Steps between C-alpha positions, in 0.01 A plus 500: 500500500157603380450879505125470577510537879783754519323717245166471674648590838716784367228659286250474787753684722552763232127555455384483862335821615626687197340738255313219322341380824413860586340544157300177551364633829406834347317324214289297742440805723375684192241236419682274257418139574785292639451249213545773237811630673644148538424416135674816382802431727517143375496602132758775535736301722477199270605726212793642692615153607470378138731787397739402776495137384569591138790724606642241736482230235686720254771598749543164665583341162823696479774245558758751616289606801696345782330409831676789686340752262157346558553510875616864483189585293281340767676687779463832321132430420425428867683813615311704240167354611576568867539871440131543421399337827650788700305765314210650696175471309251785511138407574295460183139610473234259387502447124149538362382489146238371266744280309662336802650208308673734255625713790627185676676369188666834430605555860640151542684524170671826605600354834619162361716661234658742747550241779777254555308173530534425130872569510547270798311219326708561184824461694377188682412359160852570376654346812274196472658388175444509131221240493154623419376322813714709734398825332131417505523390864654837589220680316231292670659552842515871439137515390382310806719717724340813362150361549566381855654830608210701358198297612488630862419861402213371286349301790577714805367843598728798521479495880610133509793576270610793711516271806741272314784760514579471128792745531680267739426204277640687199817598689552142617459363147724773364770412753477128419513573125804728540678252725439215255607724213828594667570136582442394141703790360793445737504124429499571128800728543665227711517734799289270717 
């Protein structure tokens, strides 16, 4: 099975309405162009997914890594990613600055390195197999998932975003991630 679609879907669920989306909205509200913010997000998330691909390629080449261990890793990664979805995010003020592209790059880098999207893509790459194709598909799926989840805050106004009930959306995605994680973990332990 190709890890492209599962990674895209999972990473989009991890990222939806999260701190990165909130930062994107605050950049645009502060006067940063949506193209500048999207470019910075694309560069940083491509770098994080490249790191995930390199790590997945290195780990997936280990012959002793049995399928149950890979499945358990995936379950634990999904459970870990779901925890962040239940955290209440505080409103962020508009981010203004003369060097908006530098501010965007720095902010996205901090959020990408502290988030779980890269880890989820890494694990999907490991689960996908030891071929370079599977690892690169997982990285590409993760990159597209990040972009898709963070485009709406760049295009919508804050009032439109508030009407979307992001908190409920985050809780629903967190519940689905946790449920999938528990199913994967229990099946790896042969309890399901």
